[in-house]
N, C-alpha and C positions, 0 to 999 in steps of 0.2 A: 706329734701328739705329745700333749704335756702330761706329766704324772709325777706323783709324789706321796711318799708313805706318812699318813697321818694316824698315830695311834695304833699300829698294825694292820691299817685298813688302806689299800691304794686306793687315791683319788685321781682321776684322770679324765682327759676330754676323749670324747669319742661320739662316733655318729652311727646311730643304729638304722639308718636308711629311712626313717620316718619323722624324726624329729630333728635332723641336724646335728651338728657337733656341740654337744652339752656336757655338763659335769657328771660323771658317774662315779662310782665307787665299789671296790671288790674286797672281799676278805678271801678270796681264793676258792669259795664254794659257788655253785650255781644260784642257791637261795641268796646268797650273801653279796651278789652283784646286779646293780641296776643303775638307772638314772636318779641321781640326787634332785637335780632341779630341770627344769625345763624353763630357762632364763628367759628365751626367746621362742614363744609358744608358737606350734605350726612347724612346718617344714624348715623354716630359716634357722641359721645356725647362730648360737651366742659366742662360739669359739672363744671358750675359757681358756686362759694362757698365764704365763708369768707367775706360776704357782709359789707360794711362799709360805711355809708355817711358822707361827710366832704364838706362844702361849697357848698351845692346844687349839689354834683356830687356823682355818686356810684362807689367806688372802690371795685373790686372783683379779684379773682383768677380763670383763665380758662385756659384750653388747646386748642389750635386751629390747633393741628395736625401737625404742623410743628416746632414750636419753643418749644414745651412741656408747662408745667404750668408757667403762668406769669401774673403779675400784669396788669389789664384792668381798664378803667374809661369809664362810661357810662355818658354822661352829657344830661338831658331831654331837649326837644326842649321848 
């Protein structure tokens, strides 16, 4: 499992048993923990990995099931 701190919130890849391995975040509370994006919708996994934080953004690679493994960026709200 890949994980990284982004602005005090943990970003990581996890599999909830329904959506495959996707991008998740947690601030350490139940209410603050959840899937950020279902990049490869359905039960397939996008398998986000190789996390890097730069200028307040999370860069990682993931597979959307259409274009193969590509660079993605997540900018927290």
